[in-house]
N, C-alpha and C positions, 0 to 999 in steps of 0.2 A: 320681730315678725314683720314682713311687709304689710303696708296698709291694706292691701287687697288679697291677703292670703286666703281669705274666706272664699274667693272665687274658685278655689281648687275643687270645691264640692257643692255644698248645698245651694249657693246663690247662683244657680243656673237656671235661667228662665226660658223665655222664648227665643229660639235661634233665629238669626237674621237670614239664614239660607231660605227658609220657607217664605219669608216676607219678600225677599229680593227676587225669588224665582219668577214672579208675575211681572216684575218691573225691569229686570236686568237679564242679560244673556250670561249665564254662569259658565265658568270655565269647563266644568265637567259635571257629571250627574252624581257622583258619589261624594260622601262627606269626608272631609279631611280628618285623619287620625289626630292631627296635632291641633289644628285650629278649631275644629268643631263646626264653625260656620263657613269654613272655606272649602275648597275643592282641589284635588290634585290635578295635575296637568298630564294625563296619561297619553300613551302613544296613540296617534291617530289611526293606527292599524293599516296604513297604506302599503307597507312592505313587510316582508319577512326577512330577517337579518340573521345569517348563520352565527351561532355562538351567543345569541341574545334571546331573552325570553320571547316565547311565541314562535320560535324557529322549529320546535319539535325536538330539539335537542335537550339534554338534561343540563341546564345552566343555571338553575336556581338553587338556593340554599334555604331549606325550610326553617332553619334555626337562625337565620340572619337575613332579613328582608329590608332593604332600603326603600323608603318611600319618598318621592318627590312631592311635596304637598303645597307648592305655590298654586294659587288660583290662576295666575296668568304668567307666562314666559313669552317674551317676544323678541324679535330682532333687535340687537343692541346689547348694552350692558344690563346684567341681571344679578340679583343676589338669589342664589338657589338655596332652598331650605331642604335638608334631608333628615328624615326621622328613621333611624334603624329600629326595627322591631323583630320579635320572634313570631312563630306561626300563630300564637295566640294574640298577636298585636300588642304585646307588652313592650314598652319602650326599653331600649337597650343602652342608649347613650349615657355615659357618665363622664365626669370631669377628667378622670384618669385615662380615658380612651382617646386615641388620635385616629384621625380619619383622612385618608388620601382619596381624592376624587379625580378621575380621568374622564373627560368629556369627549364624546364621539359625535361627529357628524356622519350619521349612518349611511346617508346617501352617497357619501364620498369614500368612506372606509369603515368597515366593521372591525378592523384590527388596529388601526393607528389613531390615537387620540389627537384632538386639535388643541387641547389645553389640559394641563395637570395642575391641581390646586390642593393645598392642605386645608381642610375644613377647620373652621373655628367653632369650638364647643360653646353652646349657648343654653341657658335654662329657658325652657319655653314656659314652664310653670315652676317658679322658684323651688328648688330642692325636691321637685316631684317628677318633672319630665324634661328631658333635654333633647337637643337636636344639634345639627351641625350646619353652618352656612358657608358658602364659598361664592366669590364674585367671579363671573366669567362673561364672555361676550359671545353672542350667537350671531353668525354672519348672515343667516337667511332662515326662512320659515321651513318647517318640515319635521321629520322624525329625528330625534337625537336620543343619545343614551349616556348614562353615567355609570362607570364602574367604581365602586367604593371598596376600599380596604381598611378595615378597622383593626387597630392593634392595641393590646393591653399587656402590661407585664404579667408574665406567668401564664399567659393564655395564647392559644394558637391564633394566628392571623385569620381573619374572616373576610372573604371577598364575595361580592355579589354585584349584579348588574340590573339596571331598570331603565325602561324606555320612557320617553315623554315627548310631548309635542311642543314646538315653538311656533308662535303666531307671527304674522306680519306686524300687527299692532296690538296694544293693550286697550282694555275698556277704560282704564283710568288715564288721565292726561299724560302724554308722553313727556320725558325729560326735555326741557326747553319750550314746551308749550305753555300758552297763557293759562294761568289758574282761573277756573271759572268763578266769577264774582258772585258767589252765593249769598243770599240774604239770610244767614243763620241767626238764631235768636240770641239776645244779649240781655243782661240785667246790670243796673247800676247799684242796687240795693242788695247786699248779700241775702237778705231775708227772701229774695225771690228766687234763689238758687234751686231749691227743691222742685220747682216747676219746670226746670230746664236741664237738670242733670241728675244722674243716678249715682254719681260719685258720693260716697258717704262722708267724705271729708274734702269738699271741693276747695281749690284755690280760687278765690274770686277773680283774680286777674286773668284767668283763662276764659272768662265769660263776658268781658267788657267790650270786645270788638267782635263784629261779624267778619265773615271772610271778605266781604265787599269792603268793610272799613279797613281791614288789614292791608288789602292791596292799595287802597288809596293813601294809607299812611307812609308808603314808600320805604318800609323797612322789611327785612327778612322776616318770615314768620313760619311757625310750625303749626299744622292743624292735625288734631288727633280725632279721628272718627272711631268712637268706641262706646259701648253701653256696659259699664261695669255691673249693673244689676241684672241684665237680661242676656248676658253673653253666654252661649252654650259651651264655649270652649274653656272658660275659666281664665283666659289670658287678657281679657280687655282691661281689668283693673291693674294688673301688673304692667301692661303696656303703657297705661297713663302714668303709673308711678315712675316708669323709666324716664319719661319725658320730664315729669316734674323734678326728677333728681338733678337735672342739669339746668333747669330753667333759670334758677337764681344766679347762675354764672353769666347770664346774658341780659340781665335787667337793664332796660333802657336801650338795648341794641337789637333785640329780637322780640317779636310778639309771639305769644302762644295761646292757642285757641283749642278748647275741647268742644266737640260737636257730637251730640247724641244722634244716632241714625233714625231713631223713632220720634214721631210726634208724641209728646208727653203731656200729661195732665195730673192734677192732684185729685185723688179719690179717697175720701175719709182720711186726709192728712198723708197718704202714701203716694209716691210717684209711680205712675203707671203709664203704659203706652196707650195712646188713643186707638180705638179700634173702629173698623169699618162697619157697615150695615151687616155684614157677614161674620163679624167677630174677629176679623184679622187686624193685627197691629199694622199701623200705617207708617211708612218711611217718609222722611222729610224730603223736600225737593232736591236738596244738595246731594242726596244719594244718587239720584239719576244724573244730576249735572256733573258729578265727578266720575260716573260710571263704576261705582264701587261694586266688585264682585263678592266681597266678603268684609268682615271687620274683625278685629281692629285694623286700621290703616293709618299710617303716619306719613304726612307729606310735608316736605320742606320747600318753601317758595322764596325766591330771592327778592331783592328790593325793587326790581322791575316787574314783579308780578308773574314771573316765569317759574314753572316747576323745576326745582333744582335737584331734588332727590325724592324717593318715595320707598316706603318700607311696608310690605305686607306683614301683618302680625306685629311682632315686637320690633322696636327700634332701640338698640342698646346704647348706653351712654358713649362708648367710643365711636359708634357709627354716627350718632347725633352730633357730637362735638366736631368730628371731622367734616361732616356735611356743612355745619354752621360756620366753622372757622374758615372754610374755603370761600365763604360769602362776605366775610367782614374784613375790613382793612387792617 
């Protein structure tokens, strides 16, 4: 069983969405079905596109509803996350399903896609909830759409379409931008870990460097923004596990940092978020400095302190190793 399997259920606490709402501009107003603390990127509603949802035509499938649940999609390269559900919002993705994705620049054509990709199945919550990811490039901001076709042996193919918006820029640092030199908390004595992390079994090496220290060290590093104990989605612990699973392969070459998005304190021996005068949990300064619209968020930074890659939600071992190997001699 994964270390953080308990995050599927009972260990869900305060969601980051409510905390971030006052400090950050969220991507959208509704909660993400997959991330819990994230938000989908729905269509901006600027246009009506024949053959697409919202056109007045019957183009939806109540038994197969794809949901794009990225908090931010912007001009350039993107990893698009799609969660197929039924009308009761029960997840449908399974490892034996394949999914083709056709991306449309709706302002240019409602009939001809600009890119076609085969989605990669991913467990969002191990053995409980799955999704598909696909990498694509958006040439400009505006209304876009994706047509997905799911196939399973012995089942009829299911096809559906969904609209979403692409922005000019993201709230998080762009690929190639300087990583913000945040002064995140550290400890040198493992006995101090409960005061700065909610990971029930923390790796002490993830807490010895601040982000500012890691930039100054002149090595690539990975920073994981996640709160295993207070995550509403149940994926923060598993996201941290994914990073830990490959960290040993890069000992001495890459630094790894876990950052809790809340200010924490020990209350009667238990790690809790610090609250404001109105009783609201308080986020750390790095949340604003990095423009985080949700969590977990995993960001890869190169030896020159430039953002090399970023992953909303989970970053999987194959994605992480590809991102890091590209930075190393």
